[in-house]
C-alpha positions in Angstrom: -74.7 -5.6 -162.3 -75.3 -9.0 -161.0 -74.2 -11.1 -164.2 -74.3 -15.0 -164.1 -71.7 -16.1 -167.4 -72.5 -19.7 -168.6 -69.7 -21.3 -171.0 -66.3 -20.5 -169.8 -64.4 -22.3 -172.5 -61.4 -20.4 -174.6 -63.4 -17.3 -176.0 -65.7 -17.5 -173.1 -63.0 -17.0 -170.5 -61.7 -14.3 -172.6 -65.1 -12.1 -172.6 -65.9 -12.9 -168.9 -62.4 -11.1 -168.0 -64.0 -8.1 -169.0 -67.1 -8.4 -167.6 -65.5 -9.2 -164.3 -63.7 -5.5 -164.1 -66.9 -4.0 -163.6 -69.5 -6.6 -162.2 -70.7 -8.7 -159.9 -70.0 -12.3 -162.0 -71.0 -15.8 -161.1 -69.6 -18.4 -163.8 -70.6 -21.9 -164.7 -68.6 -24.5 -167.3 -70.1 -27.9 -167.8 -66.3 -29.2 -167.1 -65.9 -27.1 -163.7 -62.2 -27.2 -164.3 -62.6 -24.6 -167.2 -64.0 -22.0 -164.6 -60.1 -21.6 -162.8 -59.1 -18.7 -164.6 -62.3 -16.6 -163.8 -61.3 -18.3 -160.3 -58.9 -16.7 -160.0 -59.7 -13.5 -160.9 -62.5 -13.1 -158.5 -65.6 -15.0 -160.0 -67.8 -17.1 -158.0 -67.8 -20.6 -159.0 -71.2 -22.3 -159.1 -72.0 -25.8 -159.2 -74.5 -26.3 -161.6 -76.3 -23.5 -164.1 -79.3 -23.4 -162.6 -77.6 -22.3 -159.1 -75.6 -19.8 -161.4 -78.9 -17.5 -162.5 -80.5 -17.8 -159.3 -80.7 -13.6 -158.3 -78.6 -12.8 -162.2 -80.0 -9.3 -163.3 -78.4 -10.4 -167.0 -77.4 -14.0 -168.0 -74.5 -14.8 -170.8 -73.9 -17.8 -172.9 -71.1 -18.8 -174.8 -71.7 -22.4 -175.9 -70.4 -24.2 -178.6 -73.6 -24.6 -180.6 -77.1 -24.3 -181.1 -77.7 -27.8 -179.4 -75.8 -26.8 -176.7 -78.1 -24.1 -176.0 -81.2 -25.9 -176.1 -79.7 -28.3 -173.8 -78.8 -25.9 -171.5 -80.8 -23.3 -171.4 -84.1 -23.7 -173.6 -85.2 -27.6 -172.4 -84.9 -26.4 -168.2 -86.8 -23.4 -169.0 -83.4 -21.9 -167.7 -83.8 -17.6 -168.0 -86.0 -16.2 -165.2 -88.9 -14.3 -166.3 -87.9 -10.7 -167.4 -84.2 -11.1 -167.5 -82.2 -10.5 -170.5 -80.1 -13.0 -171.8 -76.9 -12.5 -174.2 -76.4 -14.9 -176.2 -72.7 -15.0 -177.4 -72.9 -18.7 -179.6 -72.8 -18.9 -183.0 -76.4 -20.3 -184.6 -78.3 -20.0 -187.7 -81.1 -17.7 -188.4 -83.5 -19.9 -187.9 -82.0 -20.8 -184.5 -82.2 -17.3 -183.3 -85.7 -16.8 -184.3 -86.3 -20.0 -182.3 -84.9 -18.9 -179.4 -86.0 -15.3 -179.5 -89.6 -17.3 -179.2 -88.4 -19.2 -176.0 -87.3 -16.2 -174.0 -88.6 -12.7 -175.3 -85.6 -11.2 -174.0 -82.9 -13.3 -175.5 -80.2 -11.1 -177.2 -78.2 -12.5 -180.3 -75.0 -11.3 -179.6 -72.2 -12.9 -181.8 -68.7 -12.1 -182.1 -66.6 -12.1 -184.9 -62.9 -12.2 -184.0 -60.6 -14.9 -182.5 -58.3 -14.9 -178.7 -56.1 -12.7 -179.5 -58.5 -9.6 -180.7 -60.4 -10.7 -177.7 -57.9 -9.8 -175.5 -57.6 -6.9 -176.6 -61.1 -5.8 -176.6 -61.1 -5.4 -180.5 -63.8 -7.8 -181.3 -66.1 -7.3 -184.3 -69.5 -7.9 -182.4 -73.4 -7.9 -183.5 -76.3 -7.0 -181.1 -79.4 -7.6 -182.3 -82.7 -7.3 -180.7 -86.0 -5.8 -181.6 -86.1 -4.0 -178.0 -84.4 -0.7 -178.7 -83.9 -0.2 -174.9 -82.7 -3.6 -174.7 -80.2 -3.3 -177.2 -78.8 0.1 -176.1 -78.4 -1.7 -172.8 -76.3 -4.2 -174.1 -73.9 -2.4 -176.4 -73.6 -0.9 -173.6 -72.3 -3.7 -171.5 -69.9 -5.0 -174.6 -68.9 -2.9 -175.7 -65.0 -3.4 -173.5 -65.3 -6.4 -176.0 -65.3 -4.7 -179.3 -63.5 -2.5 -181.7 -65.9 0.6 -181.4 -65.7 0.4 -185.4 -67.0 -3.1 -185.7 -69.9 -2.6 -182.5 -73.2 -3.0 -184.2 -76.7 -3.2 -183.4 -79.5 -4.3 -185.3 -82.9 -5.4 -185.5 -83.2 -9.1 -184.2 -81.0 -11.9 -183.1 -81.6 -13.2 -186.9 -79.9 -10.5 -188.1 -77.1 -10.7 -186.1 -76.4 -14.5 -186.9 -76.6 -13.6 -190.6 -73.7 -11.4 -189.9 -71.8 -13.7 -187.9 -71.9 -16.4 -190.7 -71.1 -14.3 -193.1 -67.8 -13.6 -191.2 -67.5 -16.9 -190.9 -68.1 -18.1 -194.7 -65.4 -15.6 -195.6 -63.1 -16.8 -193.1 -63.8 -20.3 -194.2 -63.2 -20.0 -198.2 -60.0 -17.8 -197.9 -58.6 -20.5 -195.7 -59.2 -23.0 -198.3 -57.7 -20.6 -200.8 -54.8 -20.0 -199.1 -54.9 -24.0 -198.8 -54.7 -23.8 -202.8 -52.3 -21.2 -203.0 -50.0 -22.8 -201.3 -50.9 -26.0 -203.5 -49.8 -24.6 -206.6 -46.9 -22.8 -205.4 -45.5 -26.1 -203.9 -46.3 -27.6 -207.8 -43.9 -24.7 -209.1 -41.5 -24.6 -206.6 -42.1 -22.0 -204.6 -41.5 -21.9 -201.1 -44.4 -21.0 -198.7 -42.7 -17.9 -197.4 -42.1 -16.2 -201.2 -46.0 -17.5 -201.6 -47.1 -15.5 -198.5 -45.0 -12.6 -199.9 -46.6 -13.2 -203.6 -50.4 -12.6 -201.8 -49.3 -9.4 -200.4 -51.5 -7.3 -203.1 -54.3 -9.7 -203.2 -57.7 -10.7 -201.9 -55.9 -13.2 -199.9 -53.6 -10.3 -198.0 -55.4 -10.3 -194.8 -55.9 -14.5 -194.5 -52.3 -14.9 -195.2 -51.1 -12.2 -192.9 -53.2 -13.7 -190.4 -52.1 -17.2 -190.6 -48.5 -16.9 -192.3 -47.0 -17.5 -188.5 -48.4 -20.9 -188.6 -47.3 -21.4 -192.3 -43.6 -20.8 -191.3 -43.7 -22.4 -188.3 -43.4 -19.5 -185.8 -46.9 -20.7 -184.1 -48.1 -24.2 -183.0 -51.6 -25.2 -184.0 -52.1 -26.4 -180.5 -54.8 -24.4 -178.7 -55.3 -22.3 -181.6 -57.3 -19.7 -181.5 -59.9 -20.7 -183.7 -60.4 -24.4 -183.7 -61.1 -26.5 -187.1 -64.1 -28.3 -184.8 -65.8 -24.9 -184.2 -65.4 -23.4 -188.0 -66.3 -26.7 -189.5 -69.9 -26.8 -187.3 -69.9 -23.4 -188.6 -69.6 -24.4 -191.9 -72.8 -26.7 -191.5 -74.9 -24.8 -190.1 -74.3 -21.9 -192.9 -74.8 -25.5 -195.4 -77.9 -26.0 -193.2 -79.3 -22.1 -194.0 -79.0 -22.8 -197.3 -80.4 -25.7 -197.5 -83.6 -25.0 -195.6 -84.1 -22.2 -197.7 -87.3 -21.1 -199.9 -87.1 -19.5 -203.2 -85.5 -19.9 -206.8 -81.8 -21.8 -206.6 -79.2 -19.4 -207.7 -75.6 -20.2 -209.3 -73.5 -21.4 -206.4 -76.2 -21.7 -203.4 -75.4 -24.9 -202.6 -71.8 -23.1 -201.6 -69.6 -25.1 -202.9 -66.3 -23.4 -202.1 -67.3 -23.8 -198.8 -68.2 -27.4 -199.4 -64.7 -27.5 -200.2 -63.4 -25.8 -197.1 -65.3 -28.3 -195.0 -64.0 -31.5 -197.1 -60.7 -30.0 -195.8 -61.5 -29.3 -192.2 -63.3 -32.6 -191.9 -60.0 -34.3 -193.3 -58.0 -32.8 -190.6 -60.7 -33.4 -188.1 -60.6 -37.0 -189.2 -56.9 -37.0 -188.4 -57.1 -36.3 -185.0 -56.9 -32.1 -185.5 -60.1 -30.8 -184.3 -59.2 -29.4 -181.3 -56.4 -27.4 -183.1 -56.5 -23.8 -185.0 -58.1 -24.2 -188.0 -54.6 -23.1 -189.9 -54.1 -26.7 -189.4 -55.3 -27.1 -193.0 -52.4 -25.2 -194.6 -49.5 -27.1 -193.0 -48.0 -29.4 -195.1 -48.6 -32.7 -194.7 -52.1 -31.3 -194.3 -55.0 -34.1 -195.8 -55.4 -33.6 -199.9 -58.9 -33.3 -200.8 -61.2 -33.2 -204.0 -62.8 -30.1 -202.8 
């Protein structure tokens, strides 16, 4: 299949490399240097998004957020009529509805996971569209990205977007929980390593295991798997979604735990660590917040 891939940042590159094994791939990125790995692997590089989609049988986008999707895809009416559009960008449910209304072939395909699982083909992947045939086609296409147990077809891009935001809410709130556990440990004279060990039998065990190498200094946050900028952007999508919802308020409907996590992320972003792995909020010297 002739596939166009728009947005070859860290994650987009990993996804595109899987597709390149079986398809004729043309890539484009606003920063041309970020297409270098794919060009070396055999992908064609287009000078513009419009050039990239010419003749495509399917278009994949992996952009920073919904505003980038609007600018790159919707404003110029970029997707050729009838060509499936597979969007891996993290967007809100309302954004997904907007994109599906604008482009009937829209398929919301948010991914759950970071660069390591992406390289291994072990991501969680949602494939959301009401078109059964199109959903089946895209499920087959993206299977190389996914852990088979975590590849899910759903009935709309909106439903896929909800699944992705729930996953990232759990990640952000767990990271804030780990940050506070380390602070409690420090206050009691307990070493970070001992705190990580004690959390092994708790609900924070998964996050402690994932981010332990950063806490122990075995990995640097520079060029990390999931940046502070990216998860903070996703947190704002969640807060905006709740703020825009109709109906009676429920306890916690303002997402206070998520707001605490976002405050920690924003402090690190303000300190110049936005492009670092979001584990930066866990490190000694991370900026204190009011939560």
